[in-house]
OpenMM code with the backbone's topology and positions (N, CA, C; nanometers):
from openmm import Vec3, app, unit

residues = "MET THR GLY ASP SER THR ARG LEU ALA VAL GLY THR ALA GLU TRP GLN ASP ALA ALA LEU VAL ALA GLY ALA ILE ILE LEU MET PHE LEU THR GLY VAL VAL ALA GLY SER LEU VAL ALA ALA TYR SER ARG ARG PRO ARG ALA PRO VAL VAL LEU THR LEU VAL ALA LEU LEU LEU ALA ALA ALA ALA SER PHE ARG LEU ALA GLY ALA VAL VAL PRO ALA ILE ALA PHE LEU ALA LEU ALA MET GLY ALA ALA ASN ALA ALA ILE GLU GLY ARG ASP GLY ALA VAL VAL GLY VAL THR TYR MET THR GLY THR ILE VAL GLN ALA GLY GLN LYS ILE ALA ASN ALA LEU ARG GLY VAL GLY ASP ALA ARG TRP PRO HIS HIS LEU TRP LEU TRP ALA GLY LEU VAL ALA GLY ALA ILE VAL GLY ALA ARG ALA ALA LEU TRP SER PRO ALA VAL ALA TYR GLY LEU ALA VAL VAL LEU ALA ALA LEU LEU ALA THR ARG ALA ALA MET ILE THR ARG PRO PRO GLY".split()
positions = [
    Vec3(1.1861, 1.4389, -0.5200),
    Vec3(1.3044, 1.4350, -0.4371),
    Vec3(1.3962, 1.3196, -0.4751),
    Vec3(1.3474, 1.2283, -0.5569),
    Vec3(1.4313, 1.1173, -0.5999),
    Vec3(1.5546, 1.1683, -0.6734),
    Vec3(1.5341, 1.2598, -0.7656),
    Vec3(1.6468, 1.3158, -0.8408),
    Vec3(1.7433, 1.3909, -0.7512),
    Vec3(1.6894, 1.4692, -0.6573),
    Vec3(1.7765, 1.5429, -0.5660),
    Vec3(1.8523, 1.4483, -0.4736),
    Vec3(1.7854, 1.3422, -0.4301),
    Vec3(1.8532, 1.2445, -0.3440),
    Vec3(1.9640, 1.1731, -0.4207),
    Vec3(1.9378, 1.1419, -0.5472),
    Vec3(2.0404, 1.0801, -0.6304),
    Vec3(2.1568, 1.1760, -0.6513),
    Vec3(2.1248, 1.3031, -0.6782),
    Vec3(2.2299, 1.4044, -0.6977),
    Vec3(2.3116, 1.4215, -0.5698),
    Vec3(2.2449, 1.4166, -0.4541),
    Vec3(2.3133, 1.4242, -0.3253),
    Vec3(2.4103, 1.3070, -0.3098),
    Vec3(2.3631, 1.1868, -0.3408),
    Vec3(2.4462, 1.0679, -0.3256),
    Vec3(2.5657, 1.0698, -0.4209),
    Vec3(2.5402, 1.0984, -0.5487),
    Vec3(2.6488, 1.1002, -0.6469),
    Vec3(2.7469, 1.2132, -0.6154),
    Vec3(2.6930, 1.3306, -0.5826),
    Vec3(2.7798, 1.4445, -0.5498),
    Vec3(2.8658, 1.4174, -0.4281),
    Vec3(2.8085, 1.3515, -0.3293),
    Vec3(2.8845, 1.3177, -0.2091),
    Vec3(2.9934, 1.2162, -0.2430),
    Vec3(2.9585, 1.1144, -0.3205),
    Vec3(3.0566, 1.0123, -0.3585),
    Vec3(3.1717, 1.0720, -0.4393),
    Vec3(3.1407, 1.1727, -0.5209),
    Vec3(3.2419, 1.2347, -0.6066),
    Vec3(3.3008, 1.3615, -0.5444),
    Vec3(3.2635, 1.3929, -0.4221),
    Vec3(3.3106, 1.5129, -0.3520),
    Vec3(3.2845, 1.6394, -0.4341),
    Vec3(3.1615, 1.6516, -0.4854),
    Vec3(3.1237, 1.7681, -0.5647),
    Vec3(3.0313, 1.8601, -0.4852),
    Vec3(3.0368, 1.9895, -0.5197),
    Vec3(2.9489, 2.0868, -0.4545),
    Vec3(2.8015, 2.0612, -0.4847),
    Vec3(2.7733, 1.9859, -0.5904),
    Vec3(2.6341, 1.9549, -0.6250),
    Vec3(2.5639, 1.8850, -0.5099),
    Vec3(2.6402, 1.8126, -0.4291),
    Vec3(2.5807, 1.7444, -0.3139),
    Vec3(2.5243, 1.8458, -0.2155),
    Vec3(2.5956, 1.9561, -0.1944),
    Vec3(2.5474, 2.0596, -0.1026),
    Vec3(2.4200, 2.1252, -0.1551),
    Vec3(2.4171, 2.1503, -0.2839),
    Vec3(2.2982, 2.2114, -0.3446),
    Vec3(2.1783, 2.1178, -0.3305),
    Vec3(2.1983, 1.9909, -0.3664),
    Vec3(2.0891, 1.8942, -0.3558),
    Vec3(2.0434, 1.8792, -0.2113),
    Vec3(2.1382, 1.8731, -0.1189),
    Vec3(2.1037, 1.8612, 0.0228),
    Vec3(2.0232, 1.9810, 0.0712),
    Vec3(2.0604, 2.1000, 0.0258),
    Vec3(1.9870, 2.2210, 0.0651),
    Vec3(1.8449, 2.2187, 0.0099),
    Vec3(1.8291, 2.1734, -0.1141),
    Vec3(1.6950, 2.1657, -0.1731),
    Vec3(1.6100, 2.0650, -0.0969),
    Vec3(1.6676, 1.9506, -0.0628),
    Vec3(1.5942, 1.8488, 0.0142),
    Vec3(1.5528, 1.9055, 0.1496),
    Vec3(1.6436, 1.9765, 0.2156),
    Vec3(1.6126, 2.0359, 0.3464),
    Vec3(1.4998, 2.1383, 0.3351),
    Vec3(1.5016, 2.2206, 0.2307),
    Vec3(1.3952, 2.3191, 0.2124),
    Vec3(1.2624, 2.2500, 0.1810),
    Vec3(1.2654, 2.1445, 0.1016),
    Vec3(1.1438, 2.0681, 0.0714),
    Vec3(1.0864, 2.0098, 0.2004),
    Vec3(1.1717, 1.9478, 0.2805),
    Vec3(1.1290, 1.8903, 0.4083),
    Vec3(1.0698, 1.9975, 0.4989),
    Vec3(1.1342, 2.1127, 0.5033),
    Vec3(1.0834, 2.2246, 0.5833),
    Vec3(0.9459, 2.2679, 0.5336),
    Vec3(0.9268, 2.2671, 0.4018),
    Vec3(0.7963, 2.3007, 0.3459),
    Vec3(0.6887, 2.2008, 0.3852),
    Vec3(0.7243, 2.0717, 0.3858),
    Vec3(0.6287, 1.9690, 0.4284),
    Vec3(0.5881, 1.9933, 0.5735),
    Vec3(0.6878, 2.0209, 0.6587),
    Vec3(0.6594, 2.0465, 0.8002),
    Vec3(0.5711, 2.1703, 0.8145),
    Vec3(0.6069, 2.2775, 0.7449),
    Vec3(0.5290, 2.4019, 0.7538),
    Vec3(0.3858, 2.3810, 0.7055),
    Vec3(0.3696, 2.3158, 0.5914),
    Vec3(0.2350, 2.2900, 0.5395),
    Vec3(0.1529, 2.2040, 0.6339),
    Vec3(0.2174, 2.1038, 0.6924),
    Vec3(0.1469, 2.0158, 0.7858),
    Vec3(0.1057, 2.0894, 0.9123),
    Vec3(0.1940, 2.1771, 0.9621),
    Vec3(0.1607, 2.2548, 1.0822),
    Vec3(0.0498, 2.3555, 1.0544),
    Vec3(0.0573, 2.4222, 0.9408),
    Vec3(-0.0478, 2.5171, 0.9041),
    Vec3(-0.1821, 2.4443, 0.8941),
    Vec3(-0.1812, 2.3266, 0.8319),
    Vec3(-0.3045, 2.2486, 0.8198),
    Vec3(-0.3570, 2.2048, 0.9563),
    Vec3(-0.2653, 2.1631, 1.0438),
    Vec3(-0.3062, 2.1109, 1.1747),
    Vec3(-0.3632, 2.2202, 1.2642),
    Vec3(-0.3058, 2.3398, 1.2569),
    Vec3(-0.3482, 2.4471, 1.3471),
    Vec3(-0.4565, 2.5370, 1.2892),
    Vec3(-0.4894, 2.5186, 1.1627),
    Vec3(-0.5929, 2.6008, 1.1017),
    Vec3(-0.7304, 2.5500, 1.1433),
    Vec3(-0.8219, 2.6415, 1.1586),
    Vec3(-0.9605, 2.6042, 1.1897),
    Vec3(-1.0425, 2.5950, 1.0618),
    Vec3(-0.9758, 2.6030, 0.9514),
    Vec3(-1.0419, 2.5975, 0.8204),
    Vec3(-1.0063, 2.4665, 0.7513),
    Vec3(-1.0774, 2.4346, 0.6436),
    Vec3(-1.0444, 2.3125, 0.5691),
    Vec3(-0.8997, 2.3132, 0.5200),
    Vec3(-0.8390, 2.1987, 0.5220),
    Vec3(-0.6971, 2.1805, 0.4954),
    Vec3(-0.6510, 2.2329, 0.3588),
    Vec3(-0.7125, 2.1857, 0.2503),
    Vec3(-0.6628, 2.2145, 0.1159),
    Vec3(-0.6529, 2.3635, 0.0845),
    Vec3(-0.7573, 2.4430, 0.1052),
    Vec3(-0.7450, 2.5842, 0.0691),
    Vec3(-0.6405, 2.6586, 0.1531),
    Vec3(-0.6286, 2.6209, 0.2792),
    Vec3(-0.5301, 2.6879, 0.3657),
    Vec3(-0.3887, 2.6562, 0.3186),
    Vec3(-0.3633, 2.5297, 0.2933),
    Vec3(-0.2289, 2.4896, 0.2499),
    Vec3(-0.1984, 2.5447, 0.1105),
    Vec3(-0.2966, 2.5420, 0.0209),
    Vec3(-0.2732, 2.5949, -0.1129),
    Vec3(-0.2528, 2.7460, -0.1119),
    Vec3(-0.3129, 2.8152, -0.0171),
    Vec3(-0.2853, 2.9591, -0.0010),
    Vec3(-0.1408, 2.9789, 0.0426),
    Vec3(-0.0948, 2.8963, 0.1365),
    Vec3(0.0465, 2.9013, 0.1767),
    Vec3(0.1365, 2.8769, 0.0560),
    Vec3(0.1020, 2.7778, -0.0256),
    Vec3(0.1807, 2.7482, -0.1457),
    Vec3(0.1854, 2.8699, -0.2380),
    Vec3(0.0707, 2.9338, -0.2593),
    Vec3(0.0666, 3.0525, -0.3453),
    Vec3(0.1548, 3.1637, -0.2898),
    Vec3(0.1536, 3.1828, -0.1583),
    Vec3(0.2376, 3.2860, -0.0966),
    Vec3(0.3862, 3.2532, -0.1112),
    Vec3(0.4209, 3.1264, -0.0925),
    Vec3(0.5613, 3.0857, -0.1092),
    Vec3(0.6058, 3.1019, -0.2545),
    Vec3(0.5164, 3.0701, -0.3478),
    Vec3(0.5487, 3.0906, -0.4894),
    Vec3(0.5626, 3.2389, -0.5223),
    Vec3(0.4795, 3.3224, -0.4599),
    Vec3(0.4919, 3.4672, -0.4805),
    Vec3(0.6265, 3.5173, -0.4280),
    Vec3(0.6699, 3.4650, -0.3142),
    Vec3(0.8018, 3.5023, -0.2613),
    Vec3(0.9114, 3.4568, -0.3572),
    Vec3(0.8980, 3.3347, -0.4099),
    Vec3(0.9961, 3.2841, -0.5064),
    Vec3(1.0006, 3.3755, -0.6292),
    Vec3(0.8837, 3.4150, -0.6775),
    Vec3(0.8775, 3.5037, -0.7940),
    Vec3(0.9448, 3.6366, -0.7656),
    Vec3(0.9196, 3.6908, -0.6476),
    Vec3(0.9805, 3.8189, -0.6115),
    Vec3(1.1327, 3.8096, -0.6098),
    Vec3(1.1832, 3.7034, -0.5495),
    Vec3(1.3285, 3.6851, -0.5472),
    Vec3(1.3842, 3.6668, -0.6883),
    Vec3(1.3161, 3.5863, -0.7692),
    Vec3(1.3648, 3.5599, -0.9054),
    Vec3(1.3667, 3.6870, -0.9880),
    Vec3(1.2620, 3.7678, -0.9758),
    Vec3(1.2557, 3.8926, -1.0519),
    Vec3(1.3598, 3.9933, -1.0050),
    Vec3(1.4026, 3.9808, -0.8788),
    Vec3(1.5082, 4.0683, -0.8257),
    Vec3(1.6473, 4.0145, -0.8589),
    Vec3(1.6520, 3.9009, -0.9285),
    Vec3(1.7800, 3.8437, -0.9669),
    Vec3(1.8435, 3.7552, -0.8605),
    Vec3(1.7707, 3.7287, -0.7535),
    Vec3(1.8210, 3.6446, -0.6446),
    Vec3(1.7743, 3.5008, -0.6687),
    Vec3(1.8516, 3.4260, -0.7471),
    Vec3(1.8111, 3.2928, -0.7905),
    Vec3(1.8114, 3.1920, -0.6765),
    Vec3(1.9115, 3.1960, -0.5906),
    Vec3(1.9210, 3.0963, -0.4828),
    Vec3(1.8019, 3.1049, -0.3874),
    Vec3(1.7655, 3.2235, -0.3369),
    Vec3(1.6446, 3.2282, -0.2532),
    Vec3(1.5183, 3.1891, -0.3301),
    Vec3(1.5126, 3.2193, -0.4595),
    Vec3(1.3963, 3.1802, -0.5392),
    Vec3(1.3830, 3.0282, -0.5414),
    Vec3(1.4937, 2.9592, -0.5617),
    Vec3(1.4907, 2.8122, -0.5626),
    Vec3(1.4507, 2.7597, -0.4256),
    Vec3(1.5021, 2.8225, -0.3205),
    Vec3(1.4663, 2.7791, -0.1847),
    Vec3(1.3160, 2.7912, -0.1624),
    Vec3(1.2564, 2.9011, -0.2041),
    Vec3(1.1127, 2.9187, -0.1850),
    Vec3(1.0309, 2.8256, -0.2753),
    Vec3(1.0831, 2.7933, -0.3943),
    Vec3(1.0153, 2.6943, -0.4780),
    Vec3(1.0131, 2.5585, -0.4088),
    Vec3(1.1254, 2.5199, -0.3488),
    Vec3(1.1322, 2.3916, -0.2780),
    Vec3(1.0392, 2.3920, -0.1567),
    Vec3(1.0341, 2.5043, -0.0843),
    Vec3(0.9406, 2.5157, 0.0284),
    Vec3(0.7970, 2.4968, -0.0189),
    Vec3(0.7617, 2.5632, -0.1296),
    Vec3(0.6253, 2.5554, -0.1822),
    Vec3(0.5908, 2.4133, -0.2244),
    Vec3(0.6828, 2.3458, -0.2910),
    Vec3(0.6555, 2.2091, -0.3351),
    Vec3(0.6433, 2.1145, -0.2163),
    Vec3(0.7200, 2.1373, -0.1128),
    Vec3(0.7058, 2.0564, 0.0081),
    Vec3(0.5705, 2.0805, 0.0744),
    Vec3(0.5336, 2.2073, 0.0867),
    Vec3(0.4066, 2.2424, 0.1503),
    Vec3(0.2884, 2.1840, 0.0734),
    Vec3(0.2980, 2.1797, -0.0595),
    Vec3(0.1880, 2.1270, -0.1409),
    Vec3(0.1528, 1.9837, -0.1017),
    Vec3(0.2485, 1.9102, -0.0502),
    Vec3(0.2235, 1.7713, -0.0107),
    Vec3(0.1327, 1.7595, 0.1111),
    Vec3(0.1110, 1.8681, 0.1822),
    Vec3(0.0224, 1.8661, 0.2986),
    Vec3(-0.1205, 1.9065, 0.2622),
    Vec3(-0.1451, 1.9359, 0.1358),
    Vec3(-0.2757, 1.9876, 0.0949),
    Vec3(-0.3870, 1.8836, 0.1000),
    Vec3(-0.3536, 1.7589, 0.0780),
    Vec3(-0.4566, 1.6558, 0.0711),
    Vec3(-0.4326, 1.5556, 0.1832),
    Vec3(-0.5354, 1.5316, 0.2601),
    Vec3(-0.5261, 1.4340, 0.3680),
    Vec3(-0.6033, 1.3091, 0.3296),
    Vec3(-0.5382, 1.1957, 0.3438),
    Vec3(-0.6028, 1.0685, 0.3133),
    Vec3(-0.6889, 1.0213, 0.4290),
    Vec3(-0.7360, 0.9012, 0.4183),
    Vec3(-0.8187, 0.8428, 0.5240),
    Vec3(-0.7376, 0.8228, 0.6515),
    Vec3(-0.8047, 0.8375, 0.7627),
    Vec3(-0.7437, 0.8170, 0.8948),
    Vec3(-0.6203, 0.9036, 0.9162),
    Vec3(-0.6197, 1.0247, 0.8607),
    Vec3(-0.5116, 1.1186, 0.8844),
    Vec3(-0.3880, 1.0975, 0.8004),
    Vec3(-0.3875, 0.9992, 0.7105),
    Vec3(-0.2712, 0.9768, 0.6251),
    Vec3(-0.2612, 1.0909, 0.5250),
    Vec3(-0.1412, 1.1457, 0.5087),
    Vec3(-0.1206, 1.2538, 0.4131),
    Vec3(-0.0838, 1.1926, 0.2785),
    Vec3(-0.1428, 1.2446, 0.1735),
    Vec3(-0.1203, 1.1942, 0.0385),
    Vec3(-0.0175, 1.2834, -0.0299),
    Vec3(0.0962, 1.2255, -0.0717),
    Vec3(0.1981, 1.3020, -0.1428),
    Vec3(0.1501, 1.3401, -0.2811),
    Vec3(0.1786, 1.4623, -0.3233),
    Vec3(0.1285, 1.5084, -0.4525),
    Vec3(0.2382, 1.5549, -0.5480),
    Vec3(0.3634, 1.5499, -0.5061),
    Vec3(0.4682, 1.6013, -0.5938),
    Vec3(0.5677, 1.4946, -0.6372),
    Vec3(0.5326, 1.3696, -0.6269),
    Vec3(0.6231, 1.2647, -0.6745),
    Vec3(0.5463, 1.1665, -0.7602),
    Vec3(0.6168, 1.0999, -0.8477),
    Vec3(0.5494, 1.0144, -0.9430),
    Vec3(0.6005, 0.8710, -0.9436),
    Vec3(0.7048, 0.8395, -0.8703),
    Vec3(0.7569, 0.7029, -0.8719),
    Vec3(0.6479, 0.6028, -0.8353),
    Vec3(0.5752, 0.6291, -0.7278),
    Vec3(0.4700, 0.5376, -0.6845),
    Vec3(0.3610, 0.5222, -0.7884),
    Vec3(0.3306, 0.6289, -0.8605),
    Vec3(0.2281, 0.6234, -0.9637),
    Vec3(0.2712, 0.5322, -1.0782),
    Vec3(0.3961, 0.5439, -1.1190),
    Vec3(0.4469, 0.4592, -1.2268),
    Vec3(0.4534, 0.3134, -1.1807),
    Vec3(0.4953, 0.2922, -1.0567),
    Vec3(0.5007, 0.1561, -1.0032),
    Vec3(0.3603, 0.0955, -0.9997),
    Vec3(0.2616, 0.1715, -0.9530),
    Vec3(0.1249, 0.1199, -0.9489),
    Vec3(0.0744, 0.0864, -1.0889),
    Vec3(0.1061, 0.1730, -1.1860),
    Vec3(0.0644, 0.1450, -1.3238),
    Vec3(0.1271, 0.0146, -1.3712),
    Vec3(0.2554, -0.0020, -1.3468),
    Vec3(0.3244, -0.1238, -1.3896),
    Vec3(0.2676, -0.2480, -1.3247),
    Vec3(0.2383, -0.2409, -1.1961),
    Vec3(0.1817, -0.3562, -1.1263),
    Vec3(0.0423, -0.3895, -1.1783),
    Vec3(-0.0378, -0.2866, -1.2037),
    Vec3(-0.1728, -0.3106, -1.2538),
    Vec3(-0.1702, -0.3623, -1.3980),
    Vec3(-0.0743, -0.3174, -1.4785),
    Vec3(-0.0596, -0.3708, -1.6146),
    Vec3(-0.0219, -0.5191, -1.6068),
    Vec3(0.0724, -0.5509, -1.5185),
    Vec3(0.1135, -0.6909, -1.5024),
    Vec3(-0.0046, -0.7767, -1.4583),
    Vec3(-0.0830, -0.7264, -1.3645),
    Vec3(-0.2011, -0.8007, -1.3195),
    Vec3(-0.3016, -0.8189, -1.4339),
    Vec3(-0.3212, -0.7130, -1.5128),
    Vec3(-0.4142, -0.7213, -1.6257),
    Vec3(-0.3662, -0.8249, -1.7267),
    Vec3(-0.2370, -0.8315, -1.7511),
    Vec3(-0.1818, -0.9302, -1.8430),
    Vec3(-0.2005, -1.0724, -1.7909),
    Vec3(-0.2048, -1.0861, -1.6596),
    Vec3(-0.2272, -1.2168, -1.5984),
    Vec3(-0.3750, -1.2478, -1.5806),
    Vec3(-0.4612, -1.1482, -1.6073),
    Vec3(-0.6047, -1.1683, -1.5935),
    Vec3(-0.6545, -1.1602, -1.4504),
    Vec3(-0.5811, -1.0915, -1.3627),
    Vec3(-0.6231, -1.0756, -1.2230),
    Vec3(-0.6293, -0.9269, -1.1885),
    Vec3(-0.6959, -0.8992, -1.0785),
    Vec3(-0.7038, -0.7605, -1.0315),
    Vec3(-0.7898, -0.6745, -1.1219),
    Vec3(-0.7826, -0.5442, -1.0983),
    Vec3(-0.8613, -0.4524, -1.1803),
    Vec3(-0.7766, -0.4037, -1.2974),
    Vec3(-0.8433, -0.3470, -1.3921),
    Vec3(-0.7751, -0.2958, -1.5115),
    Vec3(-0.7632, -0.1444, -1.5066),
    Vec3(-0.7563, -0.0897, -1.3863),
    Vec3(-0.7531, 0.0562, -1.3730),
    Vec3(-0.6102, 0.1078, -1.3693),
    Vec3(-0.5337, 0.0809, -1.4709),
    Vec3(-0.3984, 0.1325, -1.4773),
    Vec3(-0.3842, 0.2582, -1.5624),
    Vec3(-0.4712, 0.2837, -1.6609),
    Vec3(-0.4484, 0.4024, -1.7451),
    Vec3(-0.4467, 0.5340, -1.6666),
    Vec3(-0.5303, 0.5458, -1.5633),
    Vec3(-0.5329, 0.6744, -1.4924),
    Vec3(-0.3999, 0.7031, -1.4227),
    Vec3(-0.3262, 0.5991, -1.3855),
    Vec3(-0.1936, 0.6212, -1.3268),
    Vec3(-0.0988, 0.6810, -1.4312),
    Vec3(-0.1061, 0.6289, -1.5523),
    Vec3(-0.0205, 0.6827, -1.6587),
    Vec3(-0.0636, 0.8235, -1.6988),
    Vec3(-0.1947, 0.8505, -1.6966),
    Vec3(-0.2416, 0.9855, -1.7279),
    Vec3(-0.1944, 1.0856, -1.6220),
    Vec3(-0.1947, 1.0451, -1.4976),
    Vec3(-0.1453, 1.1313, -1.3911),
    Vec3(0.0020, 1.1636, -1.4128),
    Vec3(0.0799, 1.0609, -1.4427),
    Vec3(0.2221, 1.0811, -1.4703),
    Vec3(0.2410, 1.1708, -1.5927),
    Vec3(0.1649, 1.1433, -1.6999),
    Vec3(0.1756, 1.2237, -1.8216),
    Vec3(0.1397, 1.3697, -1.7943),
    Vec3(0.0405, 1.3912, -1.7083),
    Vec3(0.0036, 1.5284, -1.6717),
    Vec3(0.1163, 1.6003, -1.5998),
    Vec3(0.1842, 1.5305, -1.5099),
    Vec3(0.2981, 1.5915, -1.4397),
    Vec3(0.4091, 1.6259, -1.5375),
    Vec3(0.4413, 1.5313, -1.6263),
    Vec3(0.5487, 1.5546, -1.7234),
    Vec3(0.5108, 1.6691, -1.8175),
    Vec3(0.3880, 1.6700, -1.8665),
    Vec3(0.3439, 1.7769, -1.9563),
    Vec3(0.3499, 1.9126, -1.8858),
    Vec3(0.3037, 1.9155, -1.7616),
    Vec3(0.3109, 2.0411, -1.6858),
    Vec3(0.4547, 2.0870, -1.6637),
    Vec3(0.5438, 1.9920, -1.6386),
    Vec3(0.6845, 2.0270, -1.6191),
    Vec3(0.7459, 2.0808, -1.7482),
    Vec3(0.7101, 2.0207, -1.8599),
    Vec3(0.7622, 2.0693, -1.9881),
    Vec3(0.7107, 2.2101, -2.0166),
    Vec3(0.5806, 2.2316, -1.9981),
    Vec3(0.5228, 2.3647, -2.0213),
    Vec3(0.5861, 2.4669, -1.9262),
    Vec3(0.6009, 2.4288, -1.7988),
    Vec3(0.6626, 2.5200, -1.7024),
    Vec3(0.8067, 2.5516, -1.7364),
    Vec3(0.8820, 2.4502, -1.7775),
    Vec3(1.0220, 2.4729, -1.8144),
    Vec3(1.0326, 2.5617, -1.9376),
    Vec3(0.9480, 2.5362, -2.0366),
    Vec3(0.9506, 2.6207, -2.1572),
    Vec3(0.9114, 2.7647, -2.1230),
    Vec3(0.8112, 2.7798, -2.0366),
    Vec3(0.7696, 2.9147, -1.9967),
    Vec3(0.8822, 2.9853, -1.9224),
    Vec3(0.9513, 2.9130, -1.8343),
    Vec3(1.0613, 2.9736, -1.7581),
    Vec3(1.1761, 3.0130, -1.8499),
    Vec3(1.2001, 2.9343, -1.9535),
    Vec3(1.3047, 2.9702, -2.0495),
    Vec3(1.2643, 3.0917, -2.1323),
    Vec3(1.1354, 3.0993, -2.1648),
    Vec3(1.0852, 3.2100, -2.2449),
    Vec3(1.0782, 3.3381, -2.1629),
    Vec3(1.0169, 3.3297, -2.0436),
    Vec3(1.0011, 3.4472, -1.9577),
    Vec3(0.9837, 3.4022, -1.8131),
    Vec3(1.0885, 3.4117, -1.7324),
    Vec3(1.0752, 3.3724, -1.5920),
    Vec3(0.9611, 3.4462, -1.5211),
    Vec3(0.9425, 3.5729, -1.5526),
    Vec3(0.8365, 3.6504, -1.4871),
    Vec3(0.6993, 3.5901, -1.5166),
    Vec3(0.6761, 3.5540, -1.6415),
    Vec3(0.5479, 3.4942, -1.6788),
    Vec3(0.5320, 3.3578, -1.6122),
    Vec3(0.6386, 3.2772, -1.6138),
    Vec3(0.6309, 3.1434, -1.5551),
    Vec3(0.5992, 3.1498, -1.4060),
    Vec3(0.6700, 3.2350, -1.3330),
    Vec3(0.6441, 3.2480, -1.1891),
    Vec3(0.5050, 3.3056, -1.1656),
    Vec3(0.4660, 3.4031, -1.2453),
    Vec3(0.3335, 3.4624, -1.2307),
    Vec3(0.2228, 3.3601, -1.2524),
    Vec3(0.2389, 3.2767, -1.3546),
    Vec3(0.1400, 3.1716, -1.3788),
    Vec3(0.1330, 3.0736, -1.2621),
    Vec3(0.2477, 3.0387, -1.2062),
    Vec3(0.2489, 2.9453, -1.0919),
    Vec3(0.1734, 3.0042, -0.9735),
    Vec3(0.1962, 3.1310, -0.9460),
    Vec3(0.1281, 3.1968, -0.8342),
    Vec3(-0.0226, 3.2020, -0.8599),
    Vec3(-0.0616, 3.2447, -0.9787),
    Vec3(-0.2041, 3.2565, -1.0125),
    Vec3(-0.2722, 3.1193, -1.0076),
    Vec3(-0.2091, 3.0172, -1.0639),
    Vec3(-0.2695, 2.8836, -1.0632),
    Vec3(-0.2833, 2.8291, -0.9213),
    Vec3(-0.1821, 2.8506, -0.8374),
    Vec3(-0.1918, 2.8049, -0.6981),
    Vec3(-0.3041, 2.8790, -0.6252),
    Vec3(-0.3154, 3.0083, -0.6489),
    Vec3(-0.4229, 3.0855, -0.5855),
    Vec3(-0.5606, 3.0387, -0.6347),
    Vec3(-0.5712, 3.0101, -0.7642),
    Vec3(-0.6981, 2.9592, -0.8179),
    Vec3(-0.7327, 2.8231, -0.7582),
    Vec3(-0.6327, 2.7367, -0.7426),
    Vec3(-0.6573, 2.6068, -0.6798),
    Vec3(-0.7027, 2.6237, -0.5350),
    Vec3(-0.6404, 2.7169, -0.4630),
    Vec3(-0.6816, 2.7420, -0.3246),
    Vec3(-0.8258, 2.7906, -0.3198),
    Vec3(-0.8607, 2.8800, -0.4103),
    Vec3(-0.9973, 2.9329, -0.4156),
    Vec3(-1.0966, 2.8222, -0.4485),
    Vec3(-1.0636, 2.7420, -0.5472),
    Vec3(-1.1523, 2.6320, -0.5860),
    Vec3(-1.1658, 2.5293, -0.4733),
    Vec3(-1.0549, 2.4990, -0.4068),
    Vec3(-1.0598, 2.4041, -0.2957),
    Vec3(-1.1491, 2.4564, -0.1837),
    Vec3(-1.1464, 2.5851, -0.1607),
    Vec3(-1.2331, 2.6436, -0.0564),
    Vec3(-1.3800, 2.6268, -0.0907),
    Vec3(-1.4095, 2.6220, -0.2174),
    Vec3(-1.5489, 2.6078, -0.2595),
    Vec3(-1.6009, 2.4649, -0.2457),
    Vec3(-1.5123, 2.3671, -0.2472),
    Vec3(-1.5591, 2.2286, -0.2493),
    Vec3(-1.5319, 2.1516, -0.1203),
    Vec3(-1.4545, 2.2059, -0.0290),
    Vec3(-1.4257, 2.1310, 0.0928),
    Vec3(-1.5276, 2.1624, 0.2003),
    Vec3(-1.5438, 2.0663, 0.2889),
    Vec3(-1.6329, 2.0841, 0.4025),
    Vec3(-1.5509, 2.1227, 0.5243),
    Vec3(-1.6099, 2.1949, 0.6162),
    Vec3(-1.5384, 2.2290, 0.7392),
    Vec3(-1.4966, 2.1031, 0.8141),
    Vec3(-1.3804, 2.1073, 0.8824),
    Vec3(-1.3381, 1.9893, 0.9573),
    Vec3(-1.4361, 1.9588, 1.0687),
    Vec3(-1.4419, 1.8329, 1.1062),
    Vec3(-1.5293, 1.7969, 1.2164),
    Vec3(-1.6091, 1.6836, 1.1834),
] * unit.nanometer
topology = app.Topology()
chain = topology.addChain("A")
for resn in residues:
    res = topology.addResidue(resn, chain)
    for name in ("N", "CA", "C"):
        topology.addAtom(name, app.Element.getBySymbol(name[0]), res)
């Protein structure tokens, strides 16, 4: 959302329609976070598989719209799905762990590198960079797939989300 927030700010300052587009994407992302959080809160099942199933369904809706040539609703459903994905993992004491942003990961890597250079703290910074690299690599593969064949790209997203939901159901314990 950092890029969309920046686009919103610049577009607003320059009186461009891009601000409206960015604002709409942010609103849909926020709505997805709320929806994912509510589904998780009201479900009697473990959080991750339920939320990831919602994500897969939202991605399937996005794919359907995209294949029908309706790009704007497809983007809206993609933003909903990405927002909902952030509700999939719950941290300690009910804290929700964000999963679709990387600024904090890069900042943590930088701070841990600085500490390592000073000889303090732990030296566990590489995994932060690997996480970031994984996101970037996935984005590149997804973008290339979408350029090559939108149908294949959307289909892969739906299948992967469904597989993650299935796998999460196998490893999570019932709440309580």
